[in-house]
SEVO-921644 format. One line per field, with one value per residue: y, x negated, z negated of N, C-alpha, C in turn; residue number from 1; residue in one letter. Coordinates in Angstrom, 2 decimals. Layout:
N
n_yy [Y,...]
n_xx [X,...]
n_zz [Z,...]
ca_yy [Y,...]
ca_xx [X,...]
ca_zz [Z,...]
c_yy [Y,...]
c_xx [X,...]
c_zz [Z,...]
num [NUM,...]
residuo [A,...]
END
This chain:
291
n_yy [2.02,-1.28,-4.64,-7.84,-10.59,-13.78,-14.27,-11.84,-8.31,-6.44,-3.36,-0.94,1.76,4.48,7.44,9.08,11.23,11.01,12.31,12.43,11.91,10.49,10.48,11.10,13.16,12.94,14.26,13.03,11.83,10.19,9.28,9.24,7.55,5.62,5.24,4.99,2.96,-0.31,-2.66,-5.21,-7.41,-6.30,-5.72,-3.40,-1.65,0.47,3.12,4.47,7.32,8.28,10.99,11.36,13.21,13.30,11.16,7.52,4.23,0.71,-0.68,-3.13,-4.01,-5.86,-8.08,-7.24,-5.48,-2.07,0.58,3.40,6.93,10.44,12.95,11.44,9.82,7.43,4.78,2.87,0.56,-0.12,-3.08,-4.15,-6.04,-4.95,-3.98,-2.38,-2.80,-1.73,1.45,4.78,7.71,8.63,10.89,12.91,13.29,11.58,10.45,8.99,7.22,5.99,4.10,5.30,7.97,9.56,10.72,8.92,10.03,11.59,9.56,8.48,10.33,9.73,8.48,8.86,9.40,7.80,5.40,4.58,4.06,1.96,-0.04,-0.63,-1.15,0.83,1.96,3.70,6.93,9.36,12.67,15.66,17.82,20.51,20.60,19.72,21.46,22.50,20.23,19.63,21.78,21.16,19.01,20.34,22.13,20.34,19.21,21.45,22.00,19.70,20.05,21.99,23.13,20.75,20.73,21.05,21.66,20.86,18.20,18.35,20.32,19.07,16.85,18.07,19.33,17.04,15.81,17.74,17.46,14.82,15.14,16.88,15.18,13.32,14.79,14.55,12.15,12.20,11.95,9.32,6.28,4.68,6.06,7.67,5.80,4.60,6.67,7.13,4.73,4.63,4.35,1.63,0.10,0.95,0.27,-2.48,-3.26,-2.46,-4.17,-6.63,-6.37,-6.44,-8.89,-11.03,-13.33,-14.74,-14.90,-16.36,-16.53,-14.81,-14.07,-13.21,-10.65,-9.33,-9.37,-7.77,-5.37,-4.89,-5.39,-6.80,-9.88,-9.82,-7.05,-6.23,-7.70,-6.51,-3.94,-4.53,-5.86,-3.83,-2.03,-3.49,-5.72,-8.16,-10.63,-10.41,-12.59,-13.42,-11.14,-11.21,-13.64,-13.01,-11.13,-12.77,-14.49,-12.64,-12.00,-14.49,-14.81,-12.78,-13.74,-16.16,-15.29,-13.63,-14.83,-17.63,-19.50,-22.60,-24.04,-25.14,-23.73,-21.13,-21.49,-22.08,-19.68,-18.01,-18.88,-21.44,-24.74,-26.99,-27.73,-28.76,-28.04,-25.27,-25.15,-26.13,-24.14,-21.93,-22.71,-22.87,-20.20,-19.00,-20.61,-21.89,-24.01,-23.38,-23.95,-23.88,-21.24,-19.88,-20.74,-19.64,-16.85,-16.63,-16.65]
n_xx [-18.27,-19.15,-18.66,-19.81,-17.72,-16.86,-15.47,-14.44,-14.45,-14.66,-13.53,-14.47,-13.70,-15.78,-17.31,-19.56,-21.04,-21.42,-19.83,-17.68,-14.96,-11.76,-10.75,-10.90,-11.17,-11.24,-12.22,-11.92,-13.30,-13.22,-15.82,-17.00,-16.29,-16.98,-16.61,-13.93,-12.68,-12.89,-14.33,-13.50,-11.19,-10.43,-10.28,-8.59,-9.52,-8.19,-5.76,-4.75,-4.03,-3.32,-3.37,-2.52,-3.72,-4.37,-4.72,-4.40,-3.60,-3.74,-2.84,-3.28,-1.66,-1.57,-0.97,0.97,1.70,1.21,1.98,0.18,0.30,-0.16,0.72,1.71,2.04,0.26,0.36,-1.77,-1.54,-3.09,-5.02,-4.21,-4.64,-6.41,-6.79,-8.13,-7.13,-7.37,-8.29,-7.91,-9.39,-8.80,-8.12,-8.12,-7.04,-7.87,-6.89,-8.34,-7.72,-7.72,-5.92,-6.45,-6.60,-4.31,-2.57,-0.72,1.82,2.03,1.97,4.47,5.96,5.69,7.77,8.94,7.98,5.51,5.97,8.31,7.38,5.53,6.94,9.12,7.86,7.58,5.44,4.63,5.19,6.93,5.93,7.40,6.68,6.87,6.30,3.75,1.51,1.98,1.71,-0.96,-2.17,-2.08,-3.85,-6.20,-6.46,-6.84,-9.25,-10.95,-10.89,-12.07,-14.67,-15.65,-17.40,-17.86,-15.65,-13.68,-11.16,-10.95,-10.07,-7.45,-6.36,-6.63,-4.97,-2.44,-2.21,-2.13,0.23,2.02,1.68,2.62,5.28,6.07,5.78,7.69,9.95,10.05,11.23,13.84,15.92,16.06,17.96,18.20,17.12,18.59,20.00,17.87,16.92,19.14,19.28,16.94,15.78,16.38,15.43,12.78,11.71,12.06,10.41,7.96,7.74,7.69,5.26,3.51,4.01,4.39,2.87,3.13,5.84,8.53,11.22,14.24,15.73,13.97,13.29,15.79,16.57,14.56,15.12,17.62,19.96,22.50,22.16,23.74,24.14,21.49,20.84,22.60,21.51,18.95,19.57,20.80,18.72,16.50,17.34,16.94,17.58,16.96,15.40,14.32,12.85,10.89,9.62,8.65,6.72,4.90,4.17,2.95,0.65,-0.52,-1.14,-3.04,-5.09,-5.70,-6.81,-8.83,-10.44,-12.56,-11.34,-9.81,-6.68,-5.38,-6.54,-5.65,-2.90,-2.71,-3.67,-1.58,0.37,1.47,1.68,1.73,0.16,1.34,4.03,3.75,2.60,4.69,6.59,5.24,5.03,7.71,8.40,6.70,6.43,4.08,1.52,-0.50,-3.20,-3.20,-2.43,-4.60,-6.62,-5.70,-5.93,-8.57,-9.78]
n_zz [0.36,1.19,0.45,1.03,1.12,1.33,4.53,4.93,4.42,1.42,0.67,-1.38,-3.66,-3.64,-3.97,-1.75,-2.59,-5.26,-7.14,-9.98,-9.28,-8.73,-6.20,-2.70,0.12,3.55,6.60,9.71,12.82,16.05,16.58,14.11,11.77,9.96,7.23,6.81,8.12,9.69,11.93,11.61,9.86,6.62,3.07,1.06,-1.87,-2.96,-2.62,0.54,2.49,5.60,7.88,11.03,13.68,16.36,19.26,19.50,18.25,17.39,14.46,11.96,9.12,6.30,7.94,9.66,12.60,13.58,15.68,16.22,16.51,17.39,14.95,12.75,9.58,7.88,5.59,3.58,1.28,-1.90,-2.16,0.23,3.27,5.96,9.36,12.09,15.16,17.70,19.13,20.42,20.78,18.16,15.52,12.54,9.13,6.08,2.90,0.15,-2.77,-6.15,-8.70,-11.11,-10.69,-11.09,-14.01,-16.55,-16.92,-14.61,-12.70,-13.03,-11.72,-9.13,-7.85,-5.48,-2.33,-2.11,-3.61,-2.39,0.21,-0.24,-1.72,-0.05,2.28,4.21,5.99,7.91,8.74,10.52,11.51,12.09,14.80,14.24,11.59,11.30,11.05,8.53,6.89,7.42,6.16,3.43,3.28,3.98,1.83,-0.28,0.58,0.49,-2.25,-3.39,-2.62,-4.21,-7.21,-9.87,-12.59,-15.63,-14.76,-12.15,-11.45,-12.41,-10.74,-8.24,-8.68,-8.89,-6.41,-4.85,-5.76,-4.88,-2.11,-1.75,-2.51,-0.50,1.70,1.01,1.55,4.29,4.82,4.15,5.92,6.62,6.82,4.47,2.36,0.58,-0.90,-2.12,-3.73,-5.44,-6.73,-8.00,-10.63,-11.80,-9.61,-9.23,-11.71,-11.65,-9.45,-10.49,-12.68,-11.34,-9.96,-12.07,-13.34,-11.56,-11.19,-13.50,-14.27,-12.85,-12.98,-12.47,-14.61,-16.59,-15.64,-15.42,-18.09,-19.19,-17.92,-18.81,-17.30,-15.22,-13.35,-11.03,-10.54,-10.15,-7.86,-6.05,-5.81,-4.80,-2.38,-0.95,-0.59,0.38,1.74,0.67,-1.86,-5.42,-6.17,-3.69,-3.04,-5.02,-4.36,-1.81,-2.50,-3.80,-1.69,0.01,-1.45,-1.48,1.25,1.53,-0.16,1.08,3.47,2.57,0.59,-0.35,-1.83,-2.73,-1.59,-3.73,-5.86,-5.29,-5.50,-8.24,-9.30,-8.59,-10.22,-9.96,-10.85,-9.31,-6.37,-4.11,-4.23,-4.01,-1.44,0.14,-0.28,0.80,3.50,4.18,4.13,6.00,8.18,8.60,7.34,4.40,5.06,7.87,8.28,7.19,8.96,11.34,10.94,10.54,12.89]
ca_yy [0.90,-2.53,-5.80,-9.07,-11.62,-14.76,-13.77,-10.55,-7.29,-5.73,-1.95,-0.39,3.21,5.08,8.68,9.09,12.34,10.70,13.05,11.56,12.10,9.27,10.82,11.66,13.57,12.83,14.69,12.06,11.84,8.87,8.87,9.38,6.98,4.41,5.07,4.93,1.82,-1.38,-3.39,-6.51,-7.37,-5.99,-5.50,-2.12,-1.61,1.80,3.57,5.38,8.03,8.85,11.91,11.26,14.46,13.06,9.81,6.43,2.99,-0.39,-1.01,-4.26,-3.87,-7.06,-9.01,-6.61,-4.49,-0.76,1.43,4.70,8.03,11.75,13.44,10.38,9.51,5.99,4.39,1.56,0.38,-0.84,-4.53,-4.58,-6.49,-3.95,-4.17,-1.51,-3.69,-0.91,2.87,5.67,9.13,8.90,11.86,13.44,13.27,10.45,10.60,7.73,7.43,4.79,4.26,6.11,9.39,10.22,10.39,8.06,10.84,11.94,8.36,8.32,11.28,9.25,7.58,9.23,8.98,6.72,4.16,4.21,3.48,0.69,-1.04,-1.01,-1.39,1.90,2.40,4.65,8.00,10.40,14.07,16.54,18.71,21.81,20.46,19.20,22.46,22.59,19.05,19.78,22.77,20.49,18.25,21.30,22.62,19.26,19.09,22.60,21.89,18.65,20.52,22.96,22.60,19.95,21.35,20.37,21.96,20.39,17.04,18.80,21.02,18.05,16.06,18.83,19.47,15.74,15.65,18.63,16.84,13.66,15.64,17.39,14.02,12.74,15.56,14.13,10.90,12.36,11.60,7.89,5.81,4.04,6.82,8.14,4.66,4.42,7.71,6.95,3.50,4.67,3.88,0.16,-0.47,1.24,-0.52,-3.87,-3.47,-2.34,-5.41,-7.68,-6.18,-6.78,-10.22,-12.02,-14.59,-15.46,-15.05,-16.63,-16.50,-13.48,-13.78,-12.41,-9.28,-8.74,-9.13,-6.63,-4.17,-4.81,-5.28,-8.12,-10.37,-9.37,-5.65,-6.15,-8.19,-5.49,-2.87,-5.05,-6.14,-2.56,-1.34,-4.31,-6.85,-9.38,-10.80,-10.21,-13.77,-13.37,-10.04,-11.73,-14.65,-12.32,-10.54,-13.88,-14.95,-11.63,-12.16,-15.75,-14.53,-11.99,-14.60,-17.15,-14.62,-12.90,-15.59,-19.02,-20.36,-23.69,-23.83,-25.48,-22.61,-20.01,-21.85,-21.92,-18.24,-17.39,-19.37,-22.73,-25.88,-27.96,-27.24,-29.24,-27.18,-23.99,-25.31,-26.25,-22.81,-21.08,-23.12,-22.51,-18.75,-18.52,-21.64,-22.43,-24.45,-22.47,-24.25,-23.39,-19.80,-19.47,-20.99,-18.70,-15.51,-16.69,-16.63]
ca_xx [-19.18,-18.55,-19.30,-19.48,-17.08,-16.36,-15.54,-13.76,-15.10,-13.94,-13.89,-14.24,-13.74,-16.99,-17.66,-20.98,-21.74,-21.61,-18.94,-16.83,-13.56,-11.12,-10.08,-11.78,-10.49,-12.20,-11.85,-12.63,-13.20,-13.44,-17.22,-17.53,-15.22,-17.52,-16.18,-12.47,-12.14,-13.84,-13.98,-12.99,-10.24,-11.04,-9.29,-8.76,-9.40,-7.69,-4.70,-5.17,-2.99,-3.86,-2.57,-3.05,-3.49,-4.47,-5.12,-3.47,-4.27,-2.95,-3.34,-2.65,-1.64,-0.95,-0.57,2.02,1.11,1.82,1.49,-0.08,0.14,-0.32,1.79,2.24,1.36,0.15,0.01,-2.38,-1.53,-4.18,-4.94,-3.80,-5.59,-6.29,-7.63,-7.86,-7.32,-7.88,-7.99,-8.33,-9.46,-8.09,-8.73,-7.21,-7.50,-7.48,-7.10,-8.59,-7.64,-7.39,-4.82,-6.87,-6.62,-3.18,-2.25,0.45,3.02,2.07,2.31,5.92,6.56,5.47,8.88,9.48,7.37,4.52,6.60,9.24,6.61,4.90,7.93,9.98,6.97,7.72,4.05,4.39,6.18,6.74,5.87,7.89,5.60,7.01,5.80,2.38,0.60,2.24,1.10,-2.41,-2.62,-2.30,-5.10,-7.30,-6.60,-7.45,-10.64,-11.68,-11.01,-13.03,-16.02,-16.06,-18.19,-17.10,-15.32,-12.57,-9.91,-10.94,-9.19,-6.07,-5.93,-6.48,-3.78,-1.24,-2.13,-1.74,1.64,2.75,1.66,3.51,6.65,6.32,5.98,9.00,10.96,10.10,11.96,15.19,16.91,16.10,19.27,18.24,16.41,19.50,20.26,16.64,16.85,20.20,19.01,15.50,15.33,16.27,14.61,11.38,11.30,11.97,9.20,6.80,7.67,7.25,3.83,2.75,4.28,4.84,2.13,3.51,7.29,9.23,12.66,14.82,16.25,12.97,13.36,17.07,16.53,13.68,15.78,18.95,20.86,22.98,21.62,24.59,23.85,20.14,20.91,23.28,20.54,17.88,20.10,21.06,17.48,15.49,17.93,16.60,17.97,15.84,14.53,13.58,11.89,9.81,8.89,7.92,5.51,3.97,3.67,2.03,-0.63,-1.10,-1.73,-4.26,-6.12,-6.10,-7.68,-9.94,-11.31,-12.88,-10.68,-9.01,-5.24,-5.04,-6.96,-4.76,-1.61,-2.84,-3.81,-0.27,1.29,2.08,0.88,1.70,-0.29,2.25,5.21,3.33,2.40,6.01,7.20,4.53,5.40,9.12,8.48,5.85,6.40,2.73,0.93,-1.58,-4.42,-3.08,-2.42,-6.00,-7.37,-5.22,-6.45,-10.03,-10.29]
ca_zz [0.10,1.61,-0.15,1.73,0.31,2.30,5.89,4.98,3.61,0.38,0.73,-2.71,-3.72,-4.17,-3.26,-1.40,-3.23,-6.67,-8.03,-10.78,-8.91,-8.24,-4.95,-1.66,1.35,4.65,7.94,10.54,14.27,16.63,16.53,12.77,10.95,9.36,5.84,6.72,8.84,9.95,13.15,11.20,8.75,5.33,2.02,0.38,-3.33,-3.27,-1.72,1.60,3.23,6.83,8.68,12.39,14.42,17.81,19.63,19.24,17.90,16.86,13.13,11.31,7.67,5.73,9.00,10.46,13.50,13.68,16.77,15.62,17.45,16.76,14.08,11.92,8.33,7.68,4.23,3.37,-0.17,-2.55,-2.06,1.56,4.28,7.03,10.55,13.23,16.30,18.81,18.97,21.50,20.43,16.91,14.62,11.53,7.75,5.23,1.46,-0.56,-4.22,-6.91,-9.64,-12.25,-10.33,-11.73,-15.39,-16.66,-16.70,-13.19,-11.94,-13.11,-10.79,-7.78,-7.52,-4.19,-1.08,-2.15,-4.04,-1.32,1.32,-0.63,-2.13,1.08,3.42,5.19,5.95,8.99,8.61,11.54,11.10,13.15,15.27,13.59,10.22,11.31,10.51,7.10,6.26,7.53,5.18,2.16,3.39,3.96,0.46,-1.06,1.03,-0.04,-3.70,-3.75,-2.32,-5.21,-8.34,-10.83,-13.87,-16.27,-14.07,-10.76,-11.32,-12.62,-9.52,-7.19,-8.99,-8.58,-4.96,-4.33,-6.07,-3.97,-0.79,-1.75,-2.51,0.85,2.57,0.67,2.27,5.69,4.99,3.62,6.94,6.87,6.35,3.16,1.35,-0.46,-1.78,-2.89,-4.75,-6.42,-7.47,-8.24,-11.93,-11.91,-8.55,-9.52,-12.88,-11.21,-8.64,-11.38,-13.44,-10.41,-9.70,-13.27,-13.90,-10.58,-11.28,-14.72,-14.45,-11.58,-13.24,-12.42,-15.94,-17.29,-15.15,-15.79,-19.54,-19.43,-17.40,-19.40,-16.16,-14.85,-12.07,-9.91,-10.25,-9.60,-6.48,-5.24,-5.55,-3.94,-1.04,-0.29,-0.26,1.04,2.45,-0.06,-3.25,-6.33,-6.08,-2.43,-3.15,-5.85,-3.60,-0.75,-3.09,-4.04,-0.40,0.51,-2.15,-1.00,2.56,1.32,-0.72,2.09,4.43,1.97,-0.29,-0.02,-2.81,-2.18,-1.71,-5.11,-6.71,-5.03,-6.09,-9.69,-9.56,-8.41,-11.24,-9.60,-11.28,-8.22,-5.06,-3.07,-4.28,-3.45,0.01,0.76,-0.34,1.76,4.85,4.39,4.34,7.09,9.23,8.70,6.08,3.98,5.79,9.25,8.23,6.98,10.20,12.35,10.71,10.48,14.26]
c_yy [-0.40,-3.70,-7.04,-10.07,-12.57,-14.17,-12.41,-9.57,-6.70,-4.29,-1.33,1.13,3.66,6.30,8.68,10.19,12.12,11.47,12.09,11.78,10.79,9.52,11.35,11.99,13.62,13.36,13.81,12.26,10.43,8.39,8.97,8.87,5.74,4.18,4.90,3.71,0.79,-2.11,-4.77,-6.34,-7.14,-5.71,-4.23,-2.26,-0.23,2.09,4.50,6.03,8.72,9.86,11.95,12.52,14.26,11.62,8.78,5.17,1.93,-0.80,-2.22,-4.07,-5.04,-7.89,-8.50,-5.51,-3.20,-0.01,2.86,5.74,9.33,12.12,12.30,10.27,8.01,5.71,3.01,1.36,-0.36,-2.34,-5.04,-5.12,-5.63,-4.28,-3.19,-2.31,-2.95,0.54,3.66,7.11,9.52,9.92,12.39,13.47,11.95,10.79,9.21,8.03,6.12,5.11,5.18,7.61,10.15,9.81,9.52,8.83,11.23,10.75,8.13,9.27,10.82,8.28,7.89,8.59,7.76,5.40,3.66,3.48,2.10,-0.38,-1.53,-1.21,-0.41,2.59,3.40,5.67,9.05,11.80,14.92,17.54,20.08,21.80,20.07,20.18,22.61,21.44,19.17,20.75,22.14,19.69,19.18,21.84,21.57,19.12,20.23,22.48,20.83,19.08,21.51,22.31,21.83,20.74,20.69,20.61,21.33,19.20,17.46,19.49,20.02,17.20,16.79,19.10,18.17,15.48,16.52,18.04,15.66,14.08,16.23,16.24,13.33,13.48,15.14,12.89,10.99,11.92,10.10,7.28,5.23,4.85,7.29,7.01,4.41,5.42,7.46,5.71,3.47,4.02,2.36,-0.45,-0.26,0.40,-1.99,-4.12,-3.35,-3.61,-6.57,-7.58,-6.62,-8.26,-11.31,-13.34,-15.41,-15.79,-15.18,-16.59,-15.07,-13.08,-12.94,-10.94,-8.61,-8.47,-7.91,-5.32,-3.92,-4.53,-6.68,-8.57,-9.88,-7.92,-5.50,-6.62,-7.19,-4.38,-3.34,-5.30,-4.86,-1.92,-2.18,-5.42,-8.17,-9.44,-10.54,-11.38,-13.74,-12.27,-10.51,-12.73,-14.01,-11.66,-11.60,-14.35,-13.94,-11.78,-13.44,-15.54,-13.78,-12.87,-15.63,-16.54,-14.11,-13.78,-16.98,-19.99,-21.45,-23.34,-24.12,-24.34,-21.41,-20.27,-21.63,-20.45,-17.54,-17.99,-20.67,-23.87,-26.89,-27.31,-27.60,-28.42,-25.82,-24.08,-25.42,-24.89,-21.89,-21.42,-22.76,-21.04,-18.28,-19.43,-22.20,-22.95,-23.44,-22.69,-23.71,-21.87,-19.27,-19.63,-19.99,-17.33,-15.48,-16.58,-15.26]
c_xx [-18.49,-19.36,-18.87,-18.86,-16.39,-16.51,-14.88,-14.43,-14.14,-14.43,-13.50,-14.32,-15.05,-17.35,-19.16,-21.76,-21.93,-20.72,-18.01,-15.36,-13.00,-10.29,-11.13,-10.94,-11.53,-11.55,-12.62,-12.33,-13.50,-14.86,-17.82,-16.50,-15.68,-17.00,-14.67,-11.88,-13.24,-13.39,-13.42,-11.93,-11.01,-9.93,-9.61,-8.60,-8.95,-6.53,-5.30,-3.93,-3.65,-2.87,-3.20,-2.70,-3.58,-4.92,-4.04,-4.26,-3.25,-3.59,-2.57,-2.80,-0.88,-0.25,0.61,1.40,1.93,1.17,1.39,-0.28,0.03,0.93,2.51,1.40,1.39,-0.32,-0.63,-2.46,-2.76,-3.94,-4.59,-4.97,-5.36,-7.24,-7.20,-8.17,-7.84,-7.52,-8.56,-8.23,-8.78,-8.84,-7.67,-7.86,-7.12,-7.81,-7.26,-8.48,-7.28,-6.36,-5.17,-6.87,-5.50,-3.05,-0.99,1.74,3.14,2.46,3.81,6.64,6.44,6.57,9.50,8.73,6.48,5.16,7.62,8.50,6.07,5.94,8.77,9.19,7.24,6.37,3.70,5.52,5.92,6.73,6.32,6.80,5.66,6.46,4.34,1.38,0.74,1.58,-0.43,-2.95,-2.90,-3.60,-6.30,-7.54,-7.26,-8.93,-11.48,-11.91,-12.03,-14.47,-16.53,-16.84,-17.30,-16.87,-14.06,-11.24,-9.82,-9.99,-7.74,-5.53,-5.70,-5.23,-2.51,-1.08,-1.65,-0.25,2.49,2.80,2.63,4.97,7.03,6.57,7.30,10.12,11.11,10.95,13.39,16.25,17.01,17.32,19.30,17.60,17.34,19.84,19.05,16.58,17.90,19.97,17.58,15.10,15.27,15.39,13.13,10.88,11.16,10.70,7.94,6.62,7.19,5.75,2.99,2.86,4.55,4.06,2.54,5.00,7.99,10.74,13.17,15.39,15.27,13.10,14.68,17.15,15.69,14.35,17.12,19.99,21.32,22.32,22.43,24.27,22.47,20.12,21.59,22.30,19.48,18.38,20.32,19.77,16.53,16.06,17.67,17.35,16.74,14.86,13.70,12.53,10.66,8.96,8.08,6.66,4.46,3.35,2.68,0.66,-1.32,-1.78,-3.05,-5.39,-6.60,-7.05,-8.96,-10.93,-11.61,-12.27,-9.89,-7.53,-4.79,-5.39,-6.03,-3.39,-1.64,-2.92,-2.45,0.79,1.98,1.16,0.72,1.28,0.73,3.54,4.90,3.20,3.74,6.71,6.56,4.96,6.85,9.25,7.74,5.85,5.01,2.29,-0.13,-2.87,-4.37,-3.05,-3.84,-6.80,-6.98,-5.85,-7.95,-10.65,-10.82]
c_zz [0.46,1.07,0.60,0.76,1.28,3.69,6.02,4.03,2.59,0.41,-0.60,-2.67,-4.35,-3.35,-2.96,-2.10,-4.74,-7.62,-8.75,-10.53,-8.38,-7.00,-3.98,-0.44,2.45,5.93,8.90,12.02,14.78,16.45,15.12,11.76,10.19,7.94,5.72,7.41,9.06,11.20,12.85,10.11,7.45,4.33,1.26,-1.12,-3.80,-2.31,-0.67,2.22,4.41,7.41,10.06,13.16,15.93,18.04,19.33,18.91,17.52,15.54,12.60,9.81,7.09,6.81,9.82,11.31,13.51,14.84,16.24,16.71,16.67,15.97,13.37,10.65,8.15,6.26,4.25,1.86,-0.67,-2.46,-0.68,2.37,5.51,8.16,11.62,14.49,17.51,18.54,20.13,21.02,19.14,16.05,13.66,10.17,7.10,3.79,0.87,-2.05,-4.91,-7.98,-10.80,-11.93,-11.04,-13.19,-15.41,-16.39,-15.24,-12.34,-11.94,-12.16,-9.35,-7.34,-6.17,-3.05,-1.21,-2.55,-3.03,-0.21,0.97,-0.91,-0.96,2.37,4.56,5.29,7.04,8.99,9.69,10.93,12.27,13.52,14.60,12.17,10.16,10.70,9.01,6.36,6.29,6.48,3.82,2.17,3.33,2.55,-0.44,-0.72,0.45,-1.54,-4.11,-3.50,-3.35,-6.34,-9.32,-12.11,-14.41,-15.57,-12.68,-10.57,-11.46,-11.37,-8.39,-7.43,-8.58,-7.10,-4.32,-4.58,-5.16,-2.57,-0.73,-1.78,-1.16,1.83,2.28,1.39,3.72,5.89,4.46,4.62,7.18,6.19,4.95,2.05,0.23,-1.43,-2.67,-4.04,-5.84,-7.28,-7.99,-9.56,-12.03,-10.83,-8.83,-10.69,-12.51,-10.43,-9.49,-12.20,-12.57,-10.19,-10.88,-13.65,-12.87,-10.65,-12.51,-14.78,-13.09,-11.74,-13.23,-13.78,-16.76,-16.92,-15.54,-17.29,-19.87,-19.02,-18.05,-18.32,-15.80,-13.55,-10.87,-9.53,-9.63,-8.15,-5.56,-4.85,-4.56,-2.52,-0.27,0.21,0.59,1.91,1.78,-1.39,-4.12,-6.26,-4.82,-2.44,-3.93,-5.06,-2.48,-1.28,-3.34,-2.73,0.19,-0.14,-1.71,0.36,2.41,0.81,0.29,3.11,3.79,1.23,0.28,-1.02,-2.10,-2.33,-3.13,-6.06,-6.54,-5.64,-7.60,-10.06,-9.49,-9.34,-10.93,-10.02,-10.15,-6.91,-3.99,-3.06,-3.66,-1.93,0.74,0.80,0.70,3.19,5.17,4.73,5.58,8.32,9.49,7.34,5.67,4.78,7.22,9.29,8.08,8.27,11.27,12.18,10.48,11.86,14.63]
num [1,2,3,4,5,6,7,8,9,10,11,12,13,14,15,16,17,18,19,20,21,22,23,24,25,26,27,28,29,30,31,32,33,34,35,36,37,38,39,40,41,42,43,44,45,46,47,48,49,50,51,52,53,54,55,56,57,58,59,60,61,62,63,64,65,66,67,68,69,70,71,72,73,74,75,76,77,78,79,80,81,82,83,84,85,86,87,88,89,90,91,92,93,94,95,96,97,98,99,100,101,102,103,104,105,106,107,108,109,110,111,112,113,114,115,116,117,118,119,120,121,122,123,124,125,126,127,128,129,130,131,132,133,134,135,136,137,138,139,140,141,142,143,144,145,146,147,148,149,150,151,152,153,154,155,156,157,158,159,160,161,162,163,164,165,166,167,168,169,170,171,172,173,174,175,176,177,178,179,180,181,182,183,184,185,186,187,188,189,190,191,192,193,194,195,196,197,198,199,200,201,202,203,204,205,206,207,208,209,210,211,212,213,214,215,216,217,218,219,220,221,222,223,224,225,226,227,228,229,230,231,232,233,234,235,236,237,238,239,240,241,242,243,244,245,246,247,248,249,250,251,252,253,254,255,256,257,258,259,260,261,262,263,264,265,266,267,268,269,270,271,272,273,274,275,276,277,278,279,280,281,282,283,284,285,286,287,288,289,290,291]
residuo [M,Q,I,E,R,A,T,M,K,L,V,E,F,K,R,P,D,G,K,G,L,N,I,E,I,I,K,Y,Q,T,D,D,R,S,R,T,T,S,S,D,R,H,R,H,E,F,H,S,I,F,F,I,Q,S,G,E,S,I,Q,E,I,D,F,Q,E,F,A,I,A,A,N,Q,V,M,I,I,P,K,G,S,V,H,W,E,K,E,Q,R,G,L,S,G,Y,V,I,L,F,N,E,D,F,F,S,E,I,Q,S,Q,L,L,N,G,F,L,Q,Y,A,I,A,L,R,K,L,L,I,P,V,D,S,S,M,A,G,N,I,E,A,Y,F,K,L,L,D,Q,E,Q,E,G,P,E,N,Q,N,Q,T,F,I,L,Q,N,L,M,L,A,L,L,N,K,L,E,G,L,I,Q,H,L,P,D,I,Q,S,F,I,S,S,R,S,P,F,Q,R,F,T,A,L,V,E,K,H,Y,T,Q,H,K,S,I,E,F,Y,T,N,S,L,Q,I,T,P,R,K,L,N,E,I,L,K,Q,L,T,G,H,T,A,T,N,F,L,I,E,R,I,I,M,E,A,K,R,E,L,C,F,S,E,K,S,V,K,E,I,A,H,Q,L,G,Y,E,S,Q,Y,Y,F,S,R,L,F,K,K,R,T,Q,L,S,P,E,K,F,R,A,L,F,A,E]
END
């Protein structure tokens, strides 16, 4: 379902069959993809995991371009601004799901692939050709299960199949140079990113986060620099700037309103910070992506 909002579409999660499931698996082809993409920039209100089986395309996710080809997994995190700039013969599977799909305990198990991809912006993961059939099997099982009759066990089965798929995908990134550091530092890093996601509009001081984590600023900076190349402060600011970009493109709110929404009393301070990080004023950034 797509709702017009300003000049950009908000794509919300809603199954067309009316089932009360917070997940949907779609097998798509080039000529039948109206529910998985849009010809214009749009914002996702759910997570998406694409498994590309054939074709190629250029995808823009949060203003960064990705070249997509066969045997790749693409992640589009909830809240992202997405645009398929071009595509040729693209086909495969996509899983759409919202945060309520997993239980709280299950969500804590997602500290591998999904959180790695979102937190470190590793949104494109290669799939070795020898593993492609194995990955496809999980998508097929999920698809078959969602087509069955609704019952109290259906969500539980889908949740566990999804967790198995995510763990399988996590295995595909074990060779990446920073994954071992991510795993060994998982607890403080994961807790920090979760705190940032929850409090970045209210708390700009790293002291709030280090006190909550019971960790020293030096140790937190060591972990963040190793995994992201940023200090904790820079990581926090980058999250704020990303949200500012999304709001500038997506909404008709004034710069002053966006600054206030992100926790800045001074529009001018916010504008200076935005320009320092992007080399563009908020107004020029909005005009650039409105074209």
